[in-house]
N, C-alpha and C positions, 0 to 999 in steps of 0.2 A: 717416301712414297713407294708403295709396293709395285714391283714389276711382275707380279704374278698374273697369269692369264685368268681372266674373269669369265665365269661360265654361268649360263642360265639353264635351268632344267624345266622343260615343258612336259608335263605328265609325271605325276609323283606317285604312281601306282607300283605294282609288283616288280617290274623289270628295273625301274629306277631305284627302288629300295634294295632290290636283290643284287644288282650289279653296278649300275652307273655311279650312283652317289657314293657307295662304299669305296669303289675303285678310285674315283676322283679324289676322295678325301685322303687317300694315301699318296697323292702327288704333291710334292713340296712346292712345285712351281705353278700351282693353280689354286683357285678358290671359287666356291659356288656362291654367287651374290644375288641370284634371283630364282624364284620358284613359282611355277604356275600349274594349277590343276583346276578343273571345273568344280571339284569339291574343295572348298577353301581350307577346311580342316586338314586335309592331306598335305596341301602345300605348306601350311603353317607348321605341321609336324616335321616335314622335311627340312624346312628352314631352321628349326630349332635343333634338329639332329645333325645336320651337315653344313649349314650355312655359315658364311663368314660373318663377322660383326656387322650389324646394320643390314643384313640380307633382307630383301623385300619380297612380298608375296602378292600374287595376282591370280585371278580366276579367268582372265581373258588374255590369250596369248598375243592378241593384236595390241593391247595396251602395254604389255611387257615389251614388245618389240618397238613400240612407239617411244617409250621412255628410254630404253637402251641402257647403256652403262656396262656392257660386257663385250667379249670378243668372240665367244663360242656359244652355240646353242646345242643342247642335247635333246632330241625329240624322242620321247618315250611314251607315245600315245598309241591307240589302236591303229591298225593298218590303214583304215580308210581316211585318216587325217594326216598321214605322213607327208604326202605331196603338198597339200595346202600350207601346212606349217613350215615345212622345209623351204619351199619357194619364198614364202614371206620372210623367213629368217635370213636367207641368202640375200634377198633384195634389200634388207635392212642393214646389210654390211657385215653380217656375221658368218663365221665358218660353222659348218653343221655336221654333227655326228647324229645320224638317224638310226633308230632301231631297225632290225631286220623284220620282214623283208623290206626291200627298198620302197615298194609301194604295193597297193592292192592290185593295180593293173599296170600294163606296159605303158599305156598312154600317160598315166600319172607319173611313172618313173621317168618318162621322156621329158616331162615338164621340169622335173627336178634336175635332170642332167643338163637341160637347156639353161636353166637358171644358174647353175654352177658355172657353166661356160660363159654366160653373159656377164656375170658379176665378177668373175675371177676369184671367187671365194672357194675354199676347200670344202668338199663334201665327201663323207665316208659313211659306210653302212656297218652296223655293229655285228659283224660275223666273228665273234670272239674265239670260235673254235680253231681258227687259223693260228692262234697264239699259244695253243697247248704245246707241251714239249714233244709229244709224238708227231704232231702235225708239222712242226718246224723241222724236226729231224727228217721226216719223209719228204718234205718240200726240198730240202737241201740235196737229198739223194736224187730226186727227180731232176733238179737243175744240173746236177753233176753227170747226168746221163746214165745212172746206174740201172735204170729200168729200160733204157733205150726208147724206142717209139711206143708210147702207150696207146694201144688200140682197143682195149676193152676195160670197162670200169663199172663198179656198182657204187651208188650213193645210198647209204643205208641209214634209215631213221625209223626203226621198228620198235614200238613198245607193245607189250602183250596186253596190259591193262594200266594205262597211265593217262587217262583223259583229264585234262585240266577243267575243273568244274567251277572255277571262279571267273570273275571279270566278264569279258566279252568273247572268250575263246570259242564258244559254241554258236556265236552270232555270225552268220554268213555275211550279212550286210556290213558289219563293222570290220570283219577280218578278211573276207574274200574266200575263205575256205578253212579247212581243218588241219590235220597233221601235215599235209603236203606243204602248205604255205607257212606253217608254224615251225616244224622241225625238219621236214624234208628240205627246206631251203638251206639249212646249215650243211647238210650232207652234200647237196648239189654244189654249193659254193666250194666246199673243200675239194670235191672231185674235179671240178673245172679248173681250180687253182693249181692242183697238183699236175694236171695234164697241160696246163697253160694253153687251153683250147677253148676259145669263146666264139666259135663259128658253127652253130647248129644248122642242120639242113632240114631235118624232118623229126616230128614227134608223134608218137601214139601213146594214148593214156587211158587209164581206167580209174574210176573212183567208186567206192562202195559205201552204202548206208545200211549196214547189216546189223552189227552188234549195238550200235548207238540207239536203234529204234526198239530194242527188245526190253520190255518192261520186266523189272525184277530179276533179270537174268544177265543181260549184257554187262552191267556195271559191277557184277560180283567180283570182289577182290580188287577193285580199282584203287590205285595208290592214293587218289585224291578224293575218295568217297563216292557215293552213288550219284548218278546224274538223272535228270528228268528227261526222258525220251522226247517229250513234247518240246523241250528247249534245244534239243540236239539238232541244229539246222545244217551242220556241215558234215562232210564225209568222215567216216571213222578210219578209212584206209584209202590209199591212192598209190598208183604205180605208173611208171612211165618208161618208154623205150625211146631213146634219142639216138639219131644218127647224125654225126657231125659232117661238115663239108669234106674233110679228109678221109671219111669212111669209118672213123673211130665210133664205137658204140658204147653208150652209157645206159645202164638200167637204174631206175630210181625206185626205191622201196620205202614207203612211209606208212606209219599207222600209229594211232593212239590206242586202238583196241583190235587185236587180231589173235586168233587161236594158233599161235606158234610158240615153240619152246626156245628157239634161237632169237635173241633180241640184240639190238645194238642201236646206239643213237649218235648222230654226228660222226659217222665212220665212213671210210672209203675202202674199196678194194681196187687195185690197179694191176693190169697185166700188160707187160711190154715185151719187146723183142729180146731184151737182155735179162729180164727178170720180172718178178712180181712182188707185190706187197699188199698187206691188209692189216686192219685194226681189229679183227674179230676177237683175238685173245692177246691183248697187248699189241705192240707193233712187230710184225713179222715180215721177213723178206724170204723169197724163194727163187729157185732157178736151177740151172745145171752147171756143173764145174768138174772138169777132169773126168768126164764120162759118168758122173753121178749126180742125182738130184739132191738138192740141199734145201733146208729150211732153217732160218736163223731168227731167233727172237731177240729183240734189242732191249737191253737193260737200261731203262731211263731213270732208275733210282739215284744215279750219281752221274753228274756231268751233263745229263740231258735236260735237267730242270733249269729254267731261267732264274738267275739270281740277280738282284739289284740292291745296291746300298747295304749289302751284308745280310739281307733277309730273303726268304723264298718269295718269289713273285708268281702269283697264279695268272691264268690266261686273261682274266678280266682286267687285272691291274696292268699287265703287260700291254694289252690293247689300249688302255687309257694313256699309259706313258708314251707309247709310240705315236699315238694320235696327237697328243700335245706337242711332242717333239717335231712332228711334221708341220704343225701350225707355227711353232716358234722358229723353226729353221727354214720355213718355206720350201719344203720338199713334198713329194707325193705321199699320200697316206698308203699304208699297206693294203687296205681294201679300197680299190679305185671304184668310183661310181659307175664307170663303163662296164666293169666286171659284174657288179651287182645288178646292173640293168639286164644283162644277158640271163642271169638267174631268174629274174622276174619274167622275162620273155618266155623262158622254157616252162616255168610253173604255169603261166597263163595258157600256154599251148597244151599242156597236159589236161588242164581243166576243160579247155575247148574241145579237145579230141574226145574226152570222156562224155561230154555233153552231146556231141554231134555223131559220134561213132565213126569219125573219119580221121585220117592222118592230117596233121597240120604241117604245111611246108613253109619255110622261111624265105623261099625264092619267088613266092607268088604263084606257084603252080598248085594243083590240087590232085586228089586221088580219084577224081571222077573219071 
């Protein structure tokens, strides 16, 4: 009898095929036994490519959960369904790894958090950039106090022309937004995690629908081909200014299309009392020592890359392995749902501030 952890995949589209299923397939202590997608052919293809012998296929996640036969559910669906599926999976007795962002809204994220606490099952959100070699190295430096008190940071997710033109990315109803909720969420998660600061006080935000609405011009040179301005319902860039309860300040920069030459995705810049660090050109540290300013670039080509079972392990595979380890050993996952909840809170506040033209306060006060 196999003692492998059994996994069900709900949503067999791009992120499932691009990350979740290939990474899970590399884990010797787990197997994928059930696949669900509203397009049956996609679920069937996933089962054939990644499923264990006898893997079953569904088009209704409720039926999948009713039949059961697994320990873990990976939710890889559009943002607006994260909460409904995750809550149902938790209440059916499963641990859940949900794709980022945690949810489309803070209220939905709260439902997920409440369900995890109520059921005692593990819930984690797929912020795989934490598991990169540079991220882990920088996190260790932060924990060791090498930067001191981090009081200023930038969360950077800036593309010049890389608008995703497939699936539901341009659908505001399904996704809740554009680059901010799609890639800005990764950069913000990294930044809050490095600072270990999850207490926002105030947010001011701006969103723009500029290049996405330009016919025959805005999409020139787009990495994923031209887009239809009529279908571009989300922002093409968004920016936020966050003040934390302890006074620390975070700037969020996100775009799919922006006329800039300096780009970077899922990166952070940190400034502390003892030193600073950034991911602009590899991982760099800076500060002053012996009366001189210094800048050091970390070589992560040797020793900084995570290895496992004799082979190189990428961030997605490391995410999968450590998630399964947390389930098997009954420990906390690396990405805690309470942390992901704050990311969703801040993202929603940036959108609200952009919509109303007012600052959003987390203590119940206003800027009136």
